[in-house]
C-alpha positions as CSV (number, residue, x, y, z in Angstrom):
1,M,13.8,2.0,-26.1
2,D,12.0,2.1,-22.7
3,V,13.3,4.8,-20.2
4,E,12.5,5.2,-16.6
5,D,13.8,8.4,-14.9
6,F,14.3,6.3,-11.9
7,G,14.2,2.4,-11.9
8,Q,16.2,-0.6,-11.2
9,A,17.6,-3.6,-12.7
10,E,19.3,-6.9,-11.3
11,F,23.0,-7.8,-12.5
12,L,24.7,-11.1,-12.4
13,I,28.2,-10.8,-10.9
14,E,30.7,-13.2,-9.7
15,K,30.0,-16.6,-8.1
16,N,30.3,-16.9,-4.2
17,A,32.7,-19.3,-2.6
18,E,29.9,-22.0,-2.8
19,G,29.9,-21.6,-6.5
20,F,26.2,-20.1,-6.7
21,D,25.6,-17.1,-8.8
22,Q,25.4,-13.7,-7.2
23,R,23.3,-10.8,-8.2
24,I,23.4,-7.1,-7.5
25,V,20.5,-4.6,-7.6
26,Q,21.3,-1.0,-8.9
27,Q,19.0,1.9,-9.1
28,G,19.0,5.1,-11.1
29,K,18.1,6.0,-14.6
30,H,17.1,2.8,-16.4
31,Y,17.1,2.1,-20.0
32,Q,15.8,-1.1,-21.7
33,S,16.2,-2.0,-25.4
34,I,15.7,-4.9,-27.7
35,L,17.5,-5.0,-30.9
36,H,16.7,-7.2,-33.8
37,M,19.3,-8.7,-36.0
38,I,19.4,-8.6,-39.7
39,P,20.0,-11.0,-41.3
40,R,18.6,-13.4,-38.8
41,P,21.6,-15.5,-37.5
42,K,21.5,-19.2,-36.9
43,P,20.0,-20.3,-33.4
44,D,23.2,-21.8,-32.3
45,D,25.4,-18.9,-33.1
46,S,24.5,-16.9,-30.1
47,N,28.0,-17.1,-28.8
48,K,29.6,-16.2,-31.9
49,T,27.3,-13.1,-32.1
50,W,28.4,-11.8,-28.6
51,Q,31.9,-12.4,-29.6
52,E,31.5,-10.0,-32.7
53,I,29.8,-7.3,-30.8
54,K,31.9,-7.4,-27.6
55,P,35.0,-5.5,-28.9
56,Y,32.8,-2.6,-29.6
57,W,31.8,-2.4,-25.9
58,L,35.3,-2.9,-24.7
59,K,36.7,0.0,-27.0
60,A,33.9,2.3,-25.6
61,G,35.5,2.0,-22.1
62,W,33.2,-0.7,-20.6
63,Q,34.8,-3.5,-18.5
64,I,33.4,-6.9,-18.1
65,V,32.3,-7.9,-14.6
66,R,30.8,-11.4,-15.5
67,E,30.8,-13.1,-18.9
68,W,28.8,-16.1,-20.4
69,E,28.7,-17.7,-23.4
70,T,25.9,-15.4,-24.9
71,G,26.5,-12.1,-23.1
72,A,28.0,-10.4,-20.1
73,T,27.4,-7.8,-17.2
74,L,29.6,-4.8,-18.0
75,K,30.5,-1.7,-15.8
76,S,31.6,1.8,-16.9
77,S,33.0,4.5,-14.6
78,Q,33.9,7.3,-17.2
79,G,33.3,10.9,-16.3
80,G,32.6,10.0,-12.6
81,A,29.4,8.2,-13.4
82,E,28.9,4.6,-12.4
83,V,26.8,2.7,-15.2
84,W,26.0,-1.0,-15.4
85,A,24.9,-3.0,-18.3
86,T,23.6,-6.5,-19.2
87,V,23.9,-7.6,-22.8
88,G,22.3,-10.8,-23.9
89,V,22.1,-12.3,-27.2
90,A,19.1,-14.5,-28.1
91,N,19.5,-15.8,-31.6
92,D,16.4,-18.1,-31.3
93,F,14.3,-14.8,-30.9
94,D,16.4,-12.7,-33.2
95,E,17.3,-10.3,-30.4
96,I,20.2,-8.5,-28.6
97,Q,18.5,-7.6,-25.1
98,I,20.0,-4.6,-23.4
99,D,19.6,-3.5,-19.7
100,I,21.5,-0.2,-18.5
101,V,21.3,1.6,-15.2
102,E,23.0,4.9,-14.6
103,V,23.5,4.6,-10.9
104,G,22.0,7.5,-8.9
105,G,19.0,8.7,-6.9
106,S,15.5,10.0,-8.0
107,K,15.5,13.7,-9.4
108,V,11.8,14.0,-8.4
109,A,11.0,14.9,-4.8
110,L,7.5,15.9,-3.2
111,T,6.7,17.9,-0.1
112,L,3.5,17.1,1.5
113,R,1.7,19.3,4.1
114,P,0.3,17.2,7.1
115,P,-3.4,17.0,7.1
116,G,-5.0,19.8,9.3
117,A,-6.8,19.7,12.4
118,T,-10.4,19.5,10.8
119,P,-11.2,17.3,7.7
120,E,-10.4,19.0,4.4
121,K,-12.8,18.9,1.3
122,A,-11.6,18.2,-2.2
123,G,-13.5,18.6,-5.4
124,D,-13.7,15.8,-8.0
125,K,-11.2,17.9,-10.1
126,D,-8.8,18.5,-7.3
127,D,-6.1,16.4,-5.5
128,F,-6.6,15.6,-2.0
129,P,-5.2,18.6,-0.1
130,Y,-2.6,16.4,1.9
131,L,-1.5,14.2,-1.2
132,A,-0.1,16.3,-4.0
133,H,-0.2,14.5,-7.3
134,F,3.1,13.0,-8.7
135,P,4.9,15.3,-11.1
136,G,3.6,14.7,-14.7
137,T,0.6,12.8,-13.8
138,T,-2.9,13.9,-14.8
139,L,-6.1,13.5,-12.7
140,G,-8.5,11.2,-14.6
141,G,-11.6,11.2,-12.3
142,T,-13.0,10.8,-8.9
143,S,-15.4,8.2,-7.4
144,Q,-17.0,7.4,-4.2
145,D,-17.2,3.8,-2.6
146,P,-19.4,3.3,0.5
147,S,-17.4,0.3,1.6
148,P,-14.7,0.6,4.2
149,L,-11.1,0.6,3.0
150,D,-9.0,-2.7,2.8
151,V,-5.9,-2.0,5.1
152,T,-4.6,-5.6,5.1
153,V,-0.9,-5.8,5.7
154,P,0.5,-9.2,4.3
155,Q,2.7,-11.3,6.5
156,K,1.1,-9.5,9.6
157,D,-2.8,-10.0,9.0
158,Q,-4.0,-13.4,9.0
159,E,-7.3,-12.2,7.9
160,R,-8.7,-9.0,6.0
161,V,-8.7,-5.9,7.8
162,L,-10.9,-2.9,7.2
163,A,-10.9,0.9,8.1
164,G,-13.3,3.7,7.8
165,T,-16.9,3.8,6.7
166,G,-16.5,4.9,3.0
167,Q,-13.6,5.9,0.6
168,V,-13.0,8.4,-1.9
169,I,-11.0,7.3,-5.0
170,K,-9.0,9.5,-7.3
171,S,-7.3,7.9,-10.4
172,Y,-4.5,9.5,-12.2
173,R,-2.6,8.8,-15.6
174,Y,1.1,8.7,-15.7
175,P,3.9,8.8,-18.2
176,A,5.9,5.7,-19.0
177,S,9.1,7.3,-17.6
178,V,7.6,7.1,-14.2
179,S,8.5,3.6,-12.6
180,V,6.9,1.9,-9.7
181,L,10.0,2.2,-7.8
182,Q,10.1,5.9,-8.2
183,F,6.6,6.4,-7.4
184,I,6.9,4.3,-4.2
185,T,10.1,5.8,-3.0
186,V,9.1,9.5,-3.7
187,Y,5.7,9.1,-1.7
188,R,7.2,7.0,1.0
189,E,9.7,9.7,1.8
190,A,7.2,12.5,1.4
191,L,4.5,10.8,3.5
192,T,7.0,9.8,6.3
193,K,8.4,13.5,6.6
194,A,4.7,14.7,6.8
195,G,4.0,12.3,9.8
196,W,2.5,9.4,8.2
197,Q,3.3,5.7,9.2
198,I,3.8,3.2,6.2
199,P,2.4,-0.3,7.4
200,F,2.9,-1.7,4.0
201,E,4.5,-1.3,0.7
202,S,5.2,-3.7,-2.2
203,Q,7.2,-3.4,-5.5
204,G,9.0,-6.2,-7.6
205,L,11.9,-6.2,-9.7
206,S,9.6,-6.5,-12.6
207,Q,8.2,-3.1,-12.1
208,S,4.8,-3.8,-13.4
209,D,2.7,-2.6,-10.4
210,G,3.2,-1.5,-6.8
211,I,1.1,-0.8,-3.6
212,L,1.6,1.8,-0.7
213,L,-0.4,1.7,2.5
214,A,-0.2,4.9,4.7
215,H,-1.9,5.9,8.0
216,Y,-2.1,9.2,9.6
217,A,-3.1,9.2,13.3
218,Q,-2.2,12.7,14.7
219,G,-4.1,15.7,16.1
220,G,-7.3,14.1,16.2
221,R,-7.1,12.7,12.4
222,D,-7.4,9.2,11.6
223,I,-6.7,8.8,7.7
224,W,-6.0,5.6,5.8
225,V,-4.5,6.0,2.3
226,S,-4.0,3.0,-0.2
227,M,-2.0,3.9,-3.6
228,H,-1.7,1.5,-6.4
229,I,0.4,2.2,-9.6
230,G,0.2,-0.1,-12.6
231,A,-1.0,-0.4,-16.2
232,G,-0.7,3.3,-16.9
233,E,-3.0,4.3,-14.0
234,I,-2.4,5.4,-10.3
235,S,-5.4,4.9,-7.9
236,V,-5.5,6.7,-4.6
237,A,-8.2,5.6,-2.3
238,V,-8.7,7.5,0.9
239,A,-10.8,6.6,3.9
240,D,-11.0,9.5,6.5
241,A,-12.3,7.8,9.6
242,G,-12.0,10.8,11.6
243,A,-14.4,12.9,9.4
244,D,-17.2,10.7,10.5
245,D,-19.7,12.4,12.9
246,L,-20.6,9.6,15.2
247,A,-23.2,11.6,17.1
248,A,-25.0,12.4,14.0
249,R,-25.1,8.7,12.6
250,L,-26.1,7.5,16.0
251,D,-29.1,9.8,15.8
252,K,-29.9,8.8,12.3
253,D,-29.0,5.0,12.4
254,C,-28.8,4.2,15.9
255,H,-25.6,2.2,15.5
256,V,-22.2,2.7,13.8
257,P,-19.6,0.0,12.9
258,L,-16.2,1.0,14.2
259,Y,-14.1,-0.7,11.4
260,G,-10.9,1.1,12.5
261,V,-10.8,-0.9,15.7
262,H,-8.5,-3.8,15.0
263,F,-7.6,-6.9,17.0
264,D,-5.2,-9.4,16.9
265,F,-6.1,-12.6,15.0
266,N,-8.7,-14.8,17.0
267,K,-7.9,-12.5,20.0
268,A,-9.5,-9.6,22.0
269,T,-6.2,-7.6,22.0
270,L,-6.7,-4.3,20.7
271,R,-4.1,-3.1,18.3
272,E,-2.2,0.2,18.3
273,E,-3.5,1.6,15.2
274,S,-7.2,1.5,17.0
275,E,-6.5,4.3,19.3
276,P,-7.6,7.0,16.9
277,V,-11.1,5.6,16.3
278,L,-11.4,4.9,20.2
279,S,-10.4,8.5,21.0
280,Q,-13.0,9.5,18.5
281,V,-15.8,7.5,20.5
282,L,-14.5,9.0,23.6
283,G,-14.7,12.6,22.2
284,T,-18.4,11.7,21.2
285,L,-19.3,10.5,24.6
286,K,-17.8,13.6,26.3
287,G,-19.6,15.8,23.9
288,Q,-23.0,14.3,24.6
289,P,-23.3,13.9,28.3
290,K,-26.6,12.1,28.2
291,L,-25.5,9.5,25.5
292,M,-25.7,5.8,26.8
293,I,-24.3,3.1,24.5
294,E,-23.7,-0.4,24.0
295,L,-20.6,-1.9,22.5
296,Q,-21.6,-4.7,20.2
297,G,-19.1,-7.5,19.2
298,H,-19.9,-9.3,16.1
299,T,-17.8,-12.0,14.1
300,D,-18.1,-13.8,10.8
301,N,-19.4,-17.6,10.5
302,V,-16.0,-19.2,10.9
303,G,-15.8,-21.2,14.1
304,S,-18.6,-22.6,16.4
305,D,-21.5,-20.6,17.7
306,D,-20.0,-20.8,21.3
307,Y,-16.5,-19.7,20.2
308,N,-17.8,-16.6,18.3
309,L,-20.1,-15.6,20.9
310,K,-17.2,-15.5,23.4
311,L,-14.8,-13.7,21.1
312,S,-17.3,-11.0,20.2
313,G,-18.2,-10.5,23.8
314,A,-14.6,-10.3,24.8
315,R,-13.7,-7.8,22.1
316,A,-16.7,-5.6,22.8
317,Q,-15.6,-5.8,26.5
318,A,-12.0,-4.5,25.5
319,V,-13.4,-1.5,23.9
320,M,-15.7,-0.8,26.8
321,Q,-12.6,-1.1,29.1
322,W,-10.5,1.1,27.1
323,L,-13.1,3.9,27.2
324,V,-13.5,3.5,30.9
325,A,-10.0,3.6,31.6
326,H,-9.9,6.9,29.6
327,G,-12.5,8.6,31.8
328,T,-15.9,7.2,30.7
329,E,-18.3,6.5,33.4
330,T,-19.1,2.8,33.7
331,S,-22.9,3.6,34.0
332,R,-23.0,5.0,30.5
333,V,-21.5,1.9,28.5
334,S,-22.2,-1.6,28.3
335,A,-20.7,-4.5,26.2
336,Q,-22.3,-7.4,24.5
337,G,-21.3,-10.1,22.2
338,Y,-23.6,-11.3,19.4
339,G,-21.3,-13.8,17.6
340,K,-22.2,-14.6,14.1
341,S,-25.9,-13.9,14.6
342,R,-26.1,-10.4,13.0
343,P,-24.1,-10.3,9.7
344,V,-24.0,-7.3,7.6
345,A,-22.7,-8.9,4.4
346,S,-22.4,-12.4,3.0
347,N,-20.0,-14.9,4.5
348,D,-19.1,-16.3,1.2
349,S,-16.2,-13.9,0.5
350,D,-13.2,-12.5,2.4
351,E,-14.8,-9.0,2.2
352,G,-18.0,-10.0,3.5
353,R,-16.5,-11.8,6.3
354,A,-14.1,-8.9,7.0
355,K,-17.3,-6.5,7.2
356,N,-18.9,-9.0,9.6
357,R,-16.0,-8.9,12.0
358,R,-16.6,-5.7,13.8
359,V,-17.5,-3.9,16.9
360,E,-20.3,-1.5,16.8
361,L,-21.2,1.6,18.7
362,A,-25.1,1.5,19.4
363,R,-27.2,4.1,21.1
364,K,-29.4,2.6,23.9
365,G,-32.9,3.0,23.4
366,C,-32.8,3.7,19.7
367,Q,-34.9,1.4,17.6
368,R,-34.4,2.6,14.1
C-alpha cells in the first residue's frame, strides 16, 4: 500500500443535469492499494466480483455515492471523520484497485525567515538560510551553475525568460510519504508569509512531479527560486541577482548582462519584476559618481535585421529612461541597440536565444 501524508484523489460522483459525469477532488491522507485475486477470476466476471465484495463495505458503514458495474465511489463519516474511497475491479488484470482519502489538511508546516538585508552564505552541507528543508528530507549535494536561472511562466511568457548571472542548486532526497501536493502547498504558504511572490506553480492529479517558482524583491534583495520535486528528488535552484557586485564586474569584464530586466513579448515595455535589477544599477551609479555607462540592447536571430535593431534600441532606451527618471544624470548614460549582431550563445536552442535577448550594462572607455 502506498501512503501519502497529504495527497489528493479524484472521485466520480453523480451525473449533472446534462447527463455528464461529475468528479470531485478530495485532499487529505491518501492511501492507494492494488489487491490481486486468487484464484484468478474470469475476465467477464468483474461485475460479479464487485457484487461479492460490496456487502463487506456496506457492513463497515460505507455509503455508496456512485456505483457502476465493476465498482463504486463510497463515503464514510463515522467518528466525525470524512473518508472517500474508490473501489474498482479489473478482472482482466486480476486486480482490485482501491483509492482512499481521509479528508483533512496537511499536518506539516514550515516557518521561513525572510532574506536579510545583505546576501547570506550557505555551505555545501547547509540549507539556504531562508529556505529550510522540508521535514524528513535529506540534503544530497550542492552544485554551481554559471547559467542564469530559467524563470519562465507558462501561459504568460511566449518565450523563455532568464534571471541572475548564475545559480546554486541543492538536491534533497525525500520519503515516499511526501506528496507533490504537500510539498507545493507547504512551501507556497511558507514563502508567501515570508514575503515571497509565487509567479508559477504546477502540480497534477498524478502527483508525479511538481514545480514552484518564487521571487523575493524586498529590502534591496532580488532572489529567484525554482523548486522541482519528482522521482525521489527535490531540486532547489537559487539565483541571487542582488548579490552581484556590478561595479566589480564592470571593472573586471567591462560589461554585465542584466538578465533580470524583463520586457513584454516583442515590446520595450519593462515588466514590474525588473525593478530590483534596475534599482541595483541605480545604486551602482550612485556609489560610483564618475562611472559612465552605455545600455546595450541585444536580441536573438528571430526576425529581420532592421526589426531586431529597432527593438534592441528601444529596450536599451527604456532602461535608460527608467534610470534618468529615478535621478541619474543624462550625461552619464546612453543607450544603443545592437540587434542580433553580438550573440553570446547559439541561436539554435531556446536557452541560447534567451541568453542572447538581453540588455547589458557597459562601462564606457573599457576595452577588455
